C-alpha positions in Angstrom: 22.6 -37.7 6.7 24.6 -35.3 4.6 21.4 -34.2 2.8 19.7 -33.7 6.1 22.6 -31.6 7.5 22.7 -29.5 4.3 18.9 -29.0 4.6 19.1 -27.9 8.2 21.9 -25.4 7.4 19.7 -23.9 4.6 16.7 -23.7 7.0 18.8 -22.1 9.7 20.4 -19.6 7.3 16.9 -18.8 6.0 15.5 -18.0 9.5 18.6 -16.1 10.5 18.3 -14.0 7.4 14.6 -13.4 8.0 15.2 -12.3 11.6 18.0 -10.0 10.5 15.7 -8.5 7.8 12.9 -8.0 10.3 15.2 -6.3 12.8 16.8 -4.1 10.2 13.5 -3.0 8.8 12.6 -1.5 12.2 16.0 0.1 13.0 15.2 3.4 11.3 12.1 3.7 13.5 14.1 3.4 16.7 15.1 6.8 17.9 18.3 7.0 19.8 16.9 10.2 21.3 13.8 8.8 23.0 10.5 10.5 23.1 10.3 12.5 26.3 14.1 13.3 26.3 15.3 16.8 27.1 16.8 18.7 24.1 20.6 18.0 23.8 23.0 20.9 24.3 20.4 23.6 24.9 22.9 26.4 25.6 25.5 25.7 22.9 25.8 28.6 20.4 25.8 28.0 16.7 26.4 30.5 13.8 23.2 31.6 12.1 23.0 33.0 8.6 22.3 36.4 10.2 25.9 36.3 11.6 24.6 36.0 15.2 25.3 33.1 17.5 22.2 31.2 18.6 21.4 28.3 20.9 18.3 26.2 21.0 17.2 28.1 24.1 17.6 31.3 22.2 15.4 30.0 19.3 12.7 28.5 21.5 9.4 30.4 21.9 6.7 30.1 24.5 5.1 26.9 23.1 8.2 25.0 22.2 10.8 24.5 19.4 11.0 22.8 16.0 14.4 21.5 15.1 14.9 20.6 11.5 18.1 19.0 10.1 18.3 20.1 6.5 20.8 21.4 3.8 21.0 23.2 0.5 21.9 20.3 -1.8 19.7 17.2 -1.0 17.2 16.5 -3.8 14.7 15.3 -1.2 15.0 18.6 0.7 14.5 20.5 -2.5 11.4 18.4 -3.4 9.9 19.0 0.0 11.0 22.6 0.5 7.6 24.1 0.1 6.1 21.7 2.6 9.0 22.4 5.0 8.4 26.1 4.8 4.7 25.7 5.3 5.1 23.7 8.5 7.8 26.2 9.8 5.4 29.1 9.2 2.7 27.2 11.0 5.0 26.5 14.0 5.9 30.2 14.2 2.2 31.3 14.0 1.5 29.0 17.0 4.3 30.3 19.2 6.8 27.6 18.4 10.4 28.6 17.6 12.0 27.2 14.5 15.7 26.5 13.9 17.2 24.7 10.9 20.6 23.0 11.1 23.0 22.3 8.3 25.1 19.4 9.5 26.8 18.5 6.2 30.3 19.1 7.4 31.8 17.0 4.6 30.0 19.2 1.9 31.1 22.7 3.1 33.1 23.0 -0.2 30.3 21.5 -2.3 27.2 23.6 -1.8 26.7 23.6 1.9 29.1 26.4 3.0 28.0 29.2 5.2 27.8 31.5 2.2 25.8 28.9 0.3 23.4 28.7 3.2 22.9 32.5 3.2 22.2 32.4 -0.5 19.8 29.5 -0.3 17.9 30.9 2.6 17.5 34.2 0.8 16.2 32.4 -2.3 13.7 30.4 -0.3 12.6 33.3 1.9 13.5 31.8 5.2 12.1 33.7 8.1 13.8 31.6 10.8 17.2 30.6 12.1 19.4 28.5 9.8 22.6 27.6 11.5 25.9 25.8 10.9 26.2 22.5 12.8 30.0 22.5 13.1 31.5 19.1 12.8 28.0 17.6 12.8 28.1 17.9 16.6 24.3 18.4 17.0 23.4 15.8 14.5 25.5 13.4 16.6 23.8 14.5 19.8 20.4 14.0 18.3 21.4 10.9 16.4 20.0 12.6 13.3 20.7 10.7 10.1 18.8 12.3 7.2 17.9 15.6 5.6 15.1 16.5 6.2 14.6 15.1 9.7 12.5 16.8 12.3 12.4 17.0 16.1 9.5 18.8 17.9 10.0 19.9 21.5 7.3 21.2 23.9 7.5 24.3 26.0 9.7 22.4 28.5 12.0 21.4 25.7 11.0 17.7 25.9 10.8 15.7 22.7 7.3 14.9 21.6 7.8 14.0 17.9 10.6 12.8 15.7 10.5 12.0 12.0 9.2 13.1 8.7 7.0 16.0 7.7 4.3 13.8 6.2 3.7 10.3 4.8 4.6 10.9 1.2 7.8 12.9 0.6 7.8 11.8 -3.0 4.4 13.2 -4.0 2.8 16.1 -2.2 -0.6 15.5 -3.9 -0.7 12.0 -2.4 -0.1 13.0 1.2 -2.7 11.5 3.6 -1.1 12.2 7.0 0.8 15.4 7.8 2.7 14.0 10.8 4.5 17.1 11.9 1.5 19.4 11.6 -0.7 16.9 13.5 2.0 16.6 16.2 2.1 20.4 16.6 -1.7 20.7 16.9 -2.0 17.9 19.4 0.9 19.2 21.5 -0.7 22.6 21.7 -4.1 21.3 22.7 -2.5 19.4 25.6 -3.1 16.0 24.0 -0.6 13.3 23.8 0.9 13.1 20.3 -0.7 10.2 18.6 2.1 9.4 16.1 5.3 10.1 18.0 7.9 8.6 15.6 8.0 8.1 11.8 10.8 7.2 9.4 12.6 10.2 7.8 13.2 9.7 4.1 16.0 11.8 2.6 19.8 12.1 2.0 22.3 10.9 4.6 23.9 13.7 6.6 27.4 14.2 5.2 29.7 13.8 8.2 33.5 13.9 8.1 
């Protein structure tokens, strides 16, 4: 009887662990800002590297808005920077506004200060807004967790895509699906976005 009870405990523990692993593996795919949601805090002003104060509504263009959470210091951001710039340029060409947010409030003295942002943007040749997300307020509102992490909104500022730039952040030459580019093109042709959510791979946002 003791052996049977011990065996049952082992089996129960095994299944509970398996269920927990299964649920955890899907958690990063579950967006706390559901597809179809309106953009959070559309009128709140944020300090841009230009010195101007911008809101999401200010940054929006006729066909929508791309919101990218990023920073100056994450190795994944750096590795993917050329791809990020490429898709930002594509968005602008297609009448979609672009705004990048630096939400690393805990790293303002370690490479993510406003002055560091201005320097980094100049080095990278940014031609779009790059703003300070004070106290990570927007990251919290979007439930953004990573850098880089992307949110694409249509002309009505409704969320149509959330996630990664593409399917291989570690190796540009091995990319098969350019998720964000595909979402942009589908949105603009009036089609429903095929892949609406993907997992963002990158550094955790440094909140206080």
